[in-house]
VEXNU-635385 format. One record per residue (C-alpha): x, y, z; residue number from 0. Coordinates in Angstrom, 3 decimals. Each point is the difference from the previous one (the first is absolute). Layout:
N
       xx       yy       zz seq
        X        Y        Z NUM
...
//
This chain:
645
       xx       yy       zz seq
   19.167  -79.430 -195.542   0
   -3.317   -1.707   -0.993   1
   -0.241    1.672   -3.120   2
    3.562   -1.150   -1.195   3
   -0.805   -3.464    0.892   4
   -3.467    0.083   -1.870   5
    1.814    1.523   -3.216   6
    2.348   -2.998    0.188   7
   -3.167   -2.550    0.403   8
   -1.497    1.726   -2.920   9
    2.802    0.048   -2.473  10
    0.760   -3.981    0.814  11
   -3.812   -0.785   -0.280  12
   -0.457    1.755   -3.270  13
    2.498   -2.132   -1.720  14
   -0.185   -3.241    1.325  15
   -4.048    0.158    1.009  16
    0.817   -1.894    3.010  17
    0.290    1.186    3.563  18
    3.598   -0.466    1.583  19
   -0.653   -1.017    3.481  20
    3.826    0.402    0.720  21
    0.024    3.616   -0.573  22
   -0.833    1.002    3.674  23
    3.113   -2.043    1.090  24
    2.224    1.824   -2.298  25
   -1.018    3.192    1.540  26
    0.472   -1.427    3.523  27
    3.463   -1.611   -0.809  28
    1.166    3.329   -1.757  29
   -0.947    2.237    3.093  30
    2.222   -2.740    2.210  31
    2.881    0.606   -2.673  32
   -0.397    3.754    0.475  33
    0.116   -0.173    3.927  34
    2.820   -2.556   -0.169  35
    2.014    2.073   -2.534  36
   -0.316    3.319    2.009  37
    0.805   -2.145    3.254  38
    3.225   -1.191   -1.967  39
    1.206    3.282   -1.045  40
   -0.836    1.609    3.252  41
   -1.896    2.957   -1.647  42
   -0.879    2.421    2.943  43
   -2.126    3.387   -0.253  44
    2.970    2.403    1.116  45
    2.048   -0.961   -2.770  46
    1.076    2.905   -2.339  47
   -2.730    0.544   -2.468  48
    1.958   -0.763   -3.137  49
    0.947   -3.420    1.592  50
   -3.564   -0.703    1.156  51
   -1.684    0.491   -3.360  52
    2.693   -2.168   -1.891  53
   -0.453   -2.665    2.150  54
   -3.680    0.088    0.200  55
   -0.010    0.401   -3.765  56
    2.278   -3.161   -0.297  57
   -2.317   -1.656    2.352  58
   -3.139    0.708   -2.082  59
    1.694   -1.149   -3.066  60
    0.908   -3.316    1.665  61
   -3.444   -0.230    1.453  62
   -1.419    0.536   -3.619  63
    2.299   -2.579   -1.595  64
   -0.677   -2.681    2.811  65
   -3.633    0.293   -0.667  66
    0.405   -0.098   -3.819  67
    2.304   -3.274    0.184  68
   -2.440   -1.788    2.354  69
   -2.999    0.937   -2.160  70
    1.805   -1.074   -2.932  71
    0.826   -3.232    1.443  72
   -3.709   -0.427    0.908  73
   -0.703    0.415   -3.744  74
    2.765   -2.687   -1.060  75
   -1.388   -2.460    2.481  76
   -3.450    0.781    0.591  77
   -1.199    0.923   -3.527  78
    2.070   -0.749   -2.832  79
    0.061   -3.554    0.284  80
   -3.714   -0.176   -0.271  81
   -0.729    2.735   -2.393  82
   -2.521   -0.687   -2.384  83
   -0.988   -3.155    1.619  84
   -1.948    0.467    3.095  85
   -1.381    2.678    2.235  86
   -0.215   -1.738    3.065  87
    3.706   -1.105    0.040  88
    1.543    3.305    0.266  89
   -2.291    1.048    2.871  90
    0.494   -3.131    1.842  91
    3.967    0.154   -0.716  92
    0.169    3.358    1.249  93
   -1.736   -1.123    3.152  94
    2.763   -2.532    0.405  95
    2.476    2.706   -0.690  96
   -1.658    2.159    2.515  97
    0.650   -2.510    2.686  98
    3.727   -0.280   -1.285  99
    0.582    3.717    0.374 100
   -1.609   -0.281    3.484 101
    2.479   -2.601    1.093 102
    2.767    2.295   -1.136 103
   -1.329    2.683    2.213 104
    0.037   -2.325    2.836 105
    3.526   -1.097   -0.798 106
    0.954    3.872   -0.324 107
   -1.249    0.744    3.715 108
    2.512   -2.719    1.177 109
    2.757    2.108   -1.351 110
   -0.776    3.420    1.575 111
    1.585    1.455    2.933 112
   -3.122   -0.370    2.283 113
   -0.467   -3.666   -0.502 114
   -0.068   -2.286    2.924 115
    0.321   -3.489   -0.553 116
   -2.193   -2.798    1.661 117
   -3.512   -0.159    0.993 118
   -0.085    3.285    2.387 119
   -3.377    1.208   -1.617 120
   -3.168   -0.011    1.808 121
   -1.663   -1.911   -2.655 122
    2.631   -2.950   -0.909 123
    0.585   -0.531   -3.834 124
   -1.650    2.890   -0.830 125
    1.809    1.372   -3.219 126
    1.845    3.305    0.111 127
    0.240    2.547   -2.554 128
    3.055    2.595   -0.496 129
   -0.693    2.860    2.398 130
    2.974    1.823    0.414 131
   -0.508    3.609   -0.546 132
    2.148    3.072   -0.941 133
    0.526    3.485    1.311 134
   -2.325    2.694   -0.849 135
    1.443    1.460   -3.128 136
   -2.396    2.492   -0.974 137
   -0.043    3.411    1.754 138
   -2.619    0.451    2.997 139
   -1.320    3.439   -1.219 140
   -3.656    1.653   -0.344 141
   -0.042    1.130   -3.522 142
   -2.786    2.517    0.756 143
    2.080    1.785    2.456 144
    2.997   -0.152   -2.272 145
   -1.982    1.735   -2.808 146
   -1.493    2.403    2.534 147
   -3.504   -1.268   -0.942 148
   -3.128    1.288    2.329 149
   -1.356   -3.676    0.625 150
   -0.131   -1.461    3.419 151
    0.913   -3.413   -1.535 152
    3.056   -2.305   -0.097 153
    1.512   -1.073   -3.432 154
    3.067   -1.968    0.332 155
    2.962    0.160   -2.307 156
   -0.814   -3.855   -0.227 157
   -3.242    0.402   -1.273 158
    0.738    2.421   -2.427 159
    3.030   -2.194   -1.282 160
   -2.425   -3.112   -0.664 161
   -2.554    2.049   -1.828 162
    2.529    1.690   -2.057 163
    1.886   -3.382   -0.793 164
   -3.326   -1.646   -0.863 165
   -1.055    2.808   -2.359 166
    3.345   -0.047   -1.762 167
   -0.152   -3.815   -0.365 168
   -3.346    0.097   -1.367 169
    1.038    2.609   -2.509 170
    2.945   -2.296   -1.119 171
   -2.161   -2.956   -0.393 172
   -2.544    2.033   -2.176 173
    2.798    1.185   -1.889 174
    1.408   -3.581   -0.464 175
   -3.406   -1.434   -0.944 176
   -0.776    3.030   -2.791 177
    3.488    0.705   -1.510 178
    2.210   -2.837    0.088 179
   -0.137   -3.111   -2.041 180
    0.080   -2.419    2.780 181
   -2.965    1.775    1.378 182
   -1.937   -0.049   -3.217 183
    0.830   -3.504   -0.168 184
   -1.330   -0.577    3.381 185
   -3.368    1.712   -1.094 186
   -0.311   -2.029   -3.034 187
    0.652   -3.243    1.785 188
   -2.841    1.358    2.604 189
   -2.428    0.196   -2.961 190
    0.674   -2.819   -2.153 191
    2.794   -2.622    0.095 192
   -0.253   -1.259   -3.465 193
   -0.317    3.286   -1.771 194
    2.919    1.189    2.130 195
    2.070   -2.420   -1.277 196
   -0.952    0.374   -3.352 197
    0.921    3.637   -0.225 198
    3.597   -1.003    1.426 199
   -0.132    0.227    3.682 200
    2.462   -2.461    1.639 201
   -2.507   -1.703    2.493 202
    2.801   -1.643    2.137 203
    2.209    3.006   -0.010 204
   -2.882    2.477    0.866 205
   -1.256   -2.331    2.573 206
    3.585   -0.070    1.981 207
    0.184    3.726   -0.241 208
   -3.503    0.542    1.423 209
    1.297   -2.178    2.923 210
    2.943    1.732    0.538 211
   -1.576    3.488   -0.168 212
   -2.860   -1.654    2.587 213
    2.711   -1.144    2.251 214
    2.113    3.239   -0.140 215
   -3.198    1.838    1.057 216
   -0.585   -2.361    2.991 217
    3.779    0.409    0.833 218
   -0.598    3.950   -0.020 219
   -3.285   -0.561    1.877 220
    2.070   -2.177    2.671 221
    2.754    2.796   -0.036 222
   -2.640    2.818    0.970 223
   -1.720   -2.282    2.591 224
    3.246   -1.109    1.827 225
    1.161    3.901    0.465 226
   -3.501    1.038    0.931 227
   -0.795   -2.499    2.502 228
    3.905   -0.909    1.034 229
   -0.658   -3.932   -0.617 230
   -0.755   -2.480   -2.431 231
   -3.628   -1.205   -1.095 232
   -1.243   -2.627    2.059 233
   -2.665   -1.796   -1.835 234
    1.579   -2.685   -2.495 235
   -2.073   -2.431   -2.046 236
   -2.474   -0.009   -2.824 237
   -2.862    1.722    1.852 238
    2.529    2.839    0.702 239
   -0.275    1.457   -3.616 240
   -3.952    0.075    0.223 241
    0.019    3.717    1.041 242
    1.873    1.118   -3.073 243
   -2.255   -2.202   -2.102 244
   -2.981    1.645    1.299 245
    1.459    3.616   -0.618 246
    0.894   -1.308   -3.517 247
   -3.784   -1.072   -0.764 248
   -1.464    3.079    1.596 249
    2.488    2.181   -2.241 250
   -0.508   -2.131   -3.047 251
    2.640   -2.144   -1.394 252
    2.572    1.651   -1.747 253
   -0.835    3.266    1.154 254
    3.005    1.276    2.307 255
   -2.117    3.462    0.950 256
   -2.620   -2.217    0.853 257
    1.831   -2.127    2.387 258
    1.274    2.975    1.824 259
   -3.201    1.554    0.478 260
   -1.745   -3.323    1.010 261
    3.192   -0.610    2.451 262
   -0.524    3.424    1.661 263
   -3.770   -0.874    0.378 264
    0.604   -3.480    1.642 265
    2.837    1.786    2.378 266
   -2.313    2.769    1.130 267
   -2.829   -2.358    0.317 268
    2.143   -2.510    2.075 269
    1.143    2.677    2.369 270
   -3.355    1.377    0.246 271
   -1.396   -3.468    0.602 272
    2.785   -1.006    2.673 273
   -0.810    3.456    1.919 274
   -4.067   -0.337   -0.023 275
   -0.159   -3.838    0.128 276
    3.169   -2.258    0.254 277
    2.770   -1.540   -1.735 278
   -1.749   -3.308   -0.171 279
   -2.983    1.215   -1.701 280
    1.957    1.998   -2.248 281
    1.459   -3.248   -1.630 282
   -3.443   -1.384   -0.327 283
   -1.510    2.971   -1.883 284
    2.987    0.242   -2.167 285
   -0.351   -3.772   -0.824 286
   -3.871    0.794   -0.895 287
    1.297    2.469   -2.471 288
    2.336   -2.162   -1.596 289
   -2.572   -2.668   -0.588 290
   -2.403    2.467   -1.060 291
    2.404    1.431   -2.599 292
    1.000   -3.626   -1.305 293
   -3.756   -0.633   -0.364 294
   -1.176    2.919   -1.633 295
    2.883    0.804   -2.194 296
   -0.614    0.468   -3.602 297
    1.247   -2.707   -2.669 298
    2.832    1.375   -2.223 299
    1.109   -1.074   -3.416 300
    2.449   -2.028    1.104 301
   -2.295   -2.091    2.098 302
   -2.250   -0.368   -3.166 303
    2.787   -1.739   -1.587 304
   -0.038   -2.713    2.405 305
   -2.579   -3.032    0.277 306
    0.287   -1.961    3.021 307
    1.093   -3.448   -0.427 308
    1.448   -2.786    1.788 309
    3.497    0.690    1.397 310
    1.909   -3.236   -0.995 311
    3.055    0.886    1.607 312
   -1.743    0.167    3.578 313
   -2.872   -2.167   -0.389 314
    0.254   -3.667   -0.806 315
   -2.743   -2.035   -1.761 316
   -2.334   -1.263    2.700 317
    0.518   -3.630    0.296 318
   -2.936   -2.534   -0.365 319
    1.556   -3.235   -0.573 320
    0.431   -2.978    1.838 321
    3.749    0.764    0.655 322
   -1.025    3.289    1.955 323
   -2.527   -1.494    2.223 324
    2.708   -3.176    0.817 325
    2.270    3.219    1.250 326
   -2.623    1.521    1.878 327
   -0.651   -3.342    1.939 328
    3.603   -0.889    0.546 329
    0.543    3.492    1.787 330
   -3.295   -0.512    2.063 331
    0.739   -3.621    1.043 332
    3.727    1.592    1.038 333
   -1.590    2.613    1.923 334
   -2.137   -2.298    1.720 335
    2.909   -2.351    1.285 336
    2.257    2.417    1.107 337
   -1.498    1.316    3.086 338
   -0.877   -3.468    0.822 339
    3.759   -1.246   -0.368 340
    0.911    3.204    2.015 341
   -2.459   -0.685    2.848 342
    1.110   -3.730    0.146 343
    3.642    0.589    0.343 344
   -0.647    3.138    2.539 345
    1.443    2.827   -2.635 346
   -1.494    3.439    0.193 347
   -0.872    2.103   -3.012 348
   -3.874    0.154    0.300 349
   -0.090    3.686   -0.140 350
    1.988    0.045   -3.263 351
   -2.098   -2.603   -1.393 352
   -3.113    1.911    0.631 353
    1.681    3.098   -1.692 354
    0.779   -1.835   -2.622 355
   -3.599   -1.278   -0.435 356
   -1.272    3.327    0.200 357
    2.147    1.380   -2.568 358
   -1.011   -2.803   -2.102 359
   -3.243    1.256    0.196 360
    1.049    3.615   -0.887 361
    1.712   -1.212   -3.143 362
   -2.917   -2.197   -1.084 363
   -2.167    3.226    0.543 364
    2.657    2.560   -2.128 365
    0.035   -2.707   -2.575 366
   -3.674    0.205   -0.753 367
    0.407    3.871   -0.864 368
    3.519   -0.029   -1.525 369
    0.685   -3.431   -1.414 370
   -3.809   -0.693   -1.511 371
   -1.104    3.667   -0.802 372
    3.368    1.934   -0.152 373
   -0.620    2.600    2.565 374
    2.918    1.023    2.179 375
   -1.465    0.804    3.498 376
    3.007    1.750    1.770 377
   -2.365    0.539    2.954 378
   -0.695   -3.480    0.578 379
    0.928    0.018    3.859 380
   -2.850    2.327    0.582 381
   -2.734   -2.732   -0.717 382
    2.123   -2.476    2.300 383
    0.205    2.701    2.699 384
   -3.823    1.109   -0.220 385
   -0.895   -3.582    0.307 386
    2.204   -0.468    3.059 387
   -1.418    3.076    1.469 388
   -3.754   -0.643   -0.612 389
    0.735   -3.658    1.531 390
    1.731    1.477    2.939 391
   -3.114    2.439    0.649 392
   -2.439   -2.742   -0.039 393
    1.868   -2.163    2.169 394
    0.554    2.769    2.594 395
   -3.841    0.658    0.182 396
   -1.314   -3.602   -0.358 397
    2.800   -2.809   -0.177 398
   -1.755   -1.716   -2.751 399
    2.784   -1.311   -2.571 400
   -2.184   -0.558   -2.805 401
   -1.840    3.298    0.183 402
    3.440    1.795    0.281 403
    1.365   -1.975   -3.056 404
   -3.114    1.106   -2.001 405
    0.526    3.399    1.180 406
    3.564   -0.068   -1.393 407
   -0.977   -1.472   -3.387 408
   -3.003    2.363   -0.454 409
    2.199    3.257    0.925 410
    2.810   -1.097   -2.185 411
   -2.545   -0.721   -2.894 412
   -1.426    3.679    0.267 413
    3.534    1.177   -0.271 414
    0.174   -2.182   -3.135 415
   -2.843    1.580   -1.251 416
    1.447    3.644    0.121 417
    3.220   -1.509   -1.746 418
   -2.306   -1.257   -2.885 419
   -1.724    3.314   -0.276 420
    3.699    1.836   -0.442 421
    0.753   -2.955   -2.578 422
   -2.827    1.459   -1.862 423
    1.570    3.395   -0.444 424
    3.751   -1.025   -0.296 425
    2.287   -2.645   -0.953 426
    3.593   -1.595    0.199 427
    2.389    2.343    1.647 428
   -2.608    2.617    1.092 429
   -2.236   -2.935    1.430 430
    2.900   -1.503    2.087 431
    0.970    3.606    1.481 432
   -3.719    0.756    0.926 433
   -0.193   -3.330    1.705 434
    3.314    0.909    1.684 435
   -1.454    3.462    1.249 436
   -3.084   -1.789    1.141 437
    1.804   -2.549    1.957 438
    2.198    2.846    1.735 439
   -3.254    1.832    0.662 440
   -1.751   -2.896    1.534 441
    2.864   -0.281    2.196 442
    0.197    3.752    1.010 443
   -3.767   -0.235    0.809 444
    0.278   -2.948    2.151 445
    2.842    1.579    2.209 446
   -2.104    3.445    0.045 447
   -2.972   -1.371    1.375 448
   -0.150   -0.832    3.727 449
   -2.568   -2.827    0.100 450
    2.586   -1.946   -2.296 451
    2.576    0.147    2.720 452
    2.041    2.735   -1.426 453
    3.780   -1.089   -0.881 454
   -0.235   -2.931    2.772 455
   -2.484   -1.884   -1.358 456
   -1.878   -2.527    1.858 457
    1.696   -2.783    1.880 458
   -1.467   -2.795    2.599 459
   -2.663   -1.102   -2.533 460
   -2.228   -2.885    0.747 461
    2.226   -2.972   -0.774 462
   -1.708   -3.159   -1.716 463
   -0.805   -2.822    2.428 464
    0.764   -3.693   -1.252 465
   -1.139   -3.172    2.389 466
    3.598   -1.191   -0.166 467
    3.157    0.286    2.242 468
    1.418    3.794    0.021 469
    3.079   -1.504   -1.640 470
   -1.837   -0.801   -3.277 471
   -1.452    3.507   -0.499 472
    2.554    1.388   -2.014 473
   -0.382   -2.844   -2.219 474
   -3.680    0.169   -0.074 475
    0.145    3.571   -0.978 476
    2.166   -0.935   -2.747 477
   -2.448   -2.648   -1.191 478
   -2.877    2.462    0.173 479
    1.941    2.707   -2.399 480
    0.704   -2.868   -2.163 481
   -3.135   -1.271   -0.506 482
   -0.935    3.333   -1.665 483
    2.974   -0.198   -1.698 484
   -1.343   -3.505   -1.622 485
   -3.228    1.917   -0.634 486
    1.792    3.092   -1.834 487
    2.304   -2.510   -2.294 488
   -3.249   -2.089   -0.745 489
   -1.912    3.316   -1.069 490
    3.046    1.147   -1.944 491
    0.526   -3.291   -1.963 492
   -3.787   -0.103   -0.760 493
    0.196    3.679   -1.201 494
    2.589   -0.589   -2.473 495
   -2.114   -2.644   -1.832 496
   -3.490    1.947    0.788 497
   -1.753    2.483   -2.351 498
    0.961    2.877    2.483 499
    3.747   -0.786   -0.039 500
   -0.190   -0.075   -3.982 501
   -1.889    3.356   -0.082 502
    2.573    1.393    2.426 503
    2.829   -1.070   -2.109 504
   -1.661    1.114   -3.018 505
   -0.448    3.343    1.190 506
    3.835    0.173    0.516 507
    0.902   -1.629   -3.099 508
   -1.413    2.750   -2.217 509
   -2.493    2.658    1.354 510
   -1.692    0.686   -3.169 511
   -0.427   -3.535   -1.292 512
   -1.608   -0.754    3.409 513
   -2.392    2.942   -0.343 514
   -0.597   -0.925   -3.579 515
   -0.865   -3.543    1.090 516
   -2.585    1.236    2.479 517
    2.088   -0.019    3.389 518
   -0.621    2.964    2.561 519
    3.391    0.742    0.886 520
   -0.861    2.756    2.482 521
   -2.185   -2.874    1.783 522
    2.568   -2.825   -0.329 523
    2.722    2.443    1.285 524
   -2.065    0.804    3.008 525
   -0.643   -3.614    0.636 526
    3.374   -0.673    0.151 527
    0.989    2.553    2.244 528
   -2.783   -1.144    2.536 529
    1.174   -3.610   -0.205 530
    3.548    1.096    0.577 531
   -0.660    2.401    2.784 532
   -2.429   -2.554    1.759 533
    2.707   -2.802    0.217 534
    2.363    2.479    1.228 535
   -2.787    0.987    2.664 536
   -0.327   -3.608    0.723 537
    3.982   -0.150    0.670 538
   -0.543    3.006    2.208 539
   -2.750   -1.423    2.017 540
    2.106   -3.245    0.529 541
    3.170    1.913    1.046 542
   -2.471    2.047    2.457 543
   -1.196   -3.223    1.541 544
    2.975   -2.012    0.313 545
    2.705    2.547    0.783 546
   -2.437    2.032    2.454 547
    1.309    3.388   -1.020 548
   -0.301    2.679   -2.801 549
    2.028    3.197   -0.883 550
    0.152    2.353   -2.643 551
    3.255   -1.885   -1.352 552
   -2.402   -2.367   -1.616 553
   -0.872    2.969   -2.533 554
    3.732    0.560   -0.529 555
    1.271    0.220   -3.576 556
    2.649   -2.923    0.558 557
   -2.780   -2.121    0.196 558
   -1.406    0.775   -3.529 559
    3.478   -0.218   -1.340 560
    0.655   -3.161    1.604 561
   -2.974   -1.772   -1.212 562
    0.671    1.459   -3.364 563
    3.315   -1.614   -0.109 564
   -1.110   -3.426    1.220 565
   -2.516    0.336   -2.953 566
    2.553    1.214   -2.684 567
    2.514   -2.693    1.241 568
   -2.227   -2.787   -0.282 569
   -1.652    1.293   -3.053 570
   -3.109    2.155   -0.424 571
   -2.943   -2.176   -1.073 572
    1.265   -3.117    1.336 573
   -1.613   -1.339    2.932 574
    2.657   -2.618    1.479 575
    2.614    2.823   -1.274 576
   -0.918    2.650    2.478 577
   -0.534   -2.457    2.666 578
    3.404   -1.114   -0.386 579
    1.204    3.447   -0.368 580
   -1.522    0.835    3.760 581
    1.414   -3.190    1.312 582
    3.555    1.011   -1.485 583
   -0.171    3.692    1.195 584
   -1.198   -0.906    3.504 585
    2.400   -2.775    0.281 586
    2.932    2.106   -1.007 587
   -0.968    2.880    2.338 588
   -1.100   -1.955    2.910 589
    2.227   -3.295   -0.057 590
    2.894    0.230   -2.378 591
    1.202    3.609    0.842 592
    0.041   -0.296    4.030 593
    2.102   -3.376   -0.555 594
    2.373    1.760   -2.116 595
    0.491    2.777    2.146 596
    0.749   -2.116    3.020 597
    2.381   -2.343   -2.169 598
    1.703    3.479   -1.188 599
    0.341    1.036    3.673 600
    1.574   -2.850    0.755 601
    2.784   -0.279   -2.788 602
    0.386    4.010   -0.255 603
    2.599    0.046    2.732 604
    1.894   -2.657   -1.923 605
   -0.623    1.983   -3.489 606
    0.645    3.662    1.061 607
    0.069    2.669    2.467 608
   -2.774    2.656    0.991 609
   -3.679   -0.508    0.611 610
   -2.132   -2.809   -1.618 611
   -1.610    0.909   -3.148 612
   -3.845    0.425    0.431 613
   -1.615   -2.161   -2.267 614
   -3.629    0.710    1.258 615
    0.948    3.677   -0.579 616
    0.725   -0.650   -3.740 617
   -3.649   -1.418   -0.484 618
   -1.253    3.072   -2.086 619
    3.138   -0.786   -2.417 620
   -1.102   -3.691   -0.027 621
   -3.454    0.729   -1.038 622
    0.761    2.764   -2.408 623
    2.273   -2.005   -1.852 624
   -2.455   -3.136   -0.028 625
   -2.733    1.985   -1.282 626
    2.051    1.901   -2.594 627
    1.904   -3.208   -1.172 628
   -2.951   -2.040   -0.339 629
   -1.698    2.860   -2.176 630
    3.068    0.315   -1.997 631
    0.356   -3.709   -0.689 632
   -3.542   -0.592   -1.101 633
    0.573    2.837   -2.444 634
    3.346   -1.665   -1.330 635
   -1.967   -3.203   -0.298 636
   -2.690    1.453   -1.826 637
    2.316    1.721   -2.391 638
    1.997   -3.152   -0.750 639
   -3.554   -1.957   -0.578 640
   -1.032    2.595   -2.160 641
    3.167   -0.177   -2.033 642
   -0.262   -3.837   -0.231 643
   -3.419    0.212   -1.526 644
//
């Protein structure tokens, strides 16, 4: 099953040379389609053999077609609008599409027979993905006994079925790549886009077919998964496809047989690790393998074609003028007055304002890596979480807030050094995936170790003491965080006009030109990652000190993507822009959305019947659309500007 997904990943990557972060969602949704279709038809194992085989065959065709259609849709929306104009835009666009597909999975769950509306769960508000299973449709027999072999082992029919199906599809994929014109076109595009087009390869058509075949393989894998396990695949989101990418890298991009062998190795290794160690350490080891493979992969001829230049679709020009400074001052004055007015009129919301200020710090930190230097850090939340945990450990031991804050900045800066070392070896989308894997690895290690509190984290940390009324403490906590926002904003504005800022931008504008001008590009990128991570660590330390608790959710992938959405929405490279992006996103999520939910609940009985729609439950769709549409709008605007020139 992993091999089929890995082959799909490698086919798609060979043509577009950018990772498809929505591929894991295609597989997951296809498995939901299979289980839903089986339940809809009512397939049972005791049906006549011919009827059972025909029904399963039609289900397989439906799954492959569903996967192909989803994958082609991802190409049309996430890759085609940016083709030839940006390498980061498709990566970020497919991240947005991944959130949208995840939202579809949550909606699909509400349509299943076992769905119970209302907050009945042990953790209210926790998203539920489709879980309805299907009856066991594969014969429960031991093939060793059936064949009368003299071995004291159990080999189920289902195990043989999965392995035979994998071998068949590997053979089909190999034949497809070697013998068909589309397969030869895919191989040509993998070697050299320009030369492939010169010898008559229809680039758009070939890429579309590669996505269709990759999606069909994901659908086939989903069919096998659902039949074998009797349930849909439960992991959705961009990170769910990382294991398939690991198998593709280990087996060699474009090598179906290598994907099968590497997938078998990963599967056997995972089972042995689960048995001899534990499942939580298996995940950590596999992430280490992925990071190692990305770091030490050999450069291909396709890599040699590209020279890293500033991505004009995603990155704005770093503002240095008076207008930029005026916008920063206006935002900071507004952020100063709002809590004072709220305190005067007795309004709540201090915690929301504090969260907003912390996210402004995060956006300013990510803006240094992405906006100035063009480095996409999908594991940015790890720097935030590490800063929070380092500060929490110091607060628990000494209660010294300043020392805790310094510890958070230092530890997060060390993580920035690791990211900088990764940037010496890899670039663009591979660097983004490496930082994503590093972020997931950091979270897994935090959960695994006992001294970090495991899955529960720490609570009841030493609260900051102010010599004022207790009622003013929330406001003072806000102004403490806001003071560091002022410092970070001032530092960012200074950097835009400093030599360091010019060097950062130069390294992203044209790498070869920067090297020729004497810029030490690896050192510059290292410095950007350290600065960026240190600011995130500062935000983490302030979070631990003002909220007095930390947990592994601070490392969650949605923290990274939420911060990325703020930066992209405001304009990566623009200091006031990213600050405004944070204000808009947090304002919508924490203020506007709850008020809309209250208004809808009051009006719904007069509009329709049935349960009130859960607006909060549609947040993944909202953020996915915001991320995708912002990238698309920037690409269209850049295209119109280019045509005007």
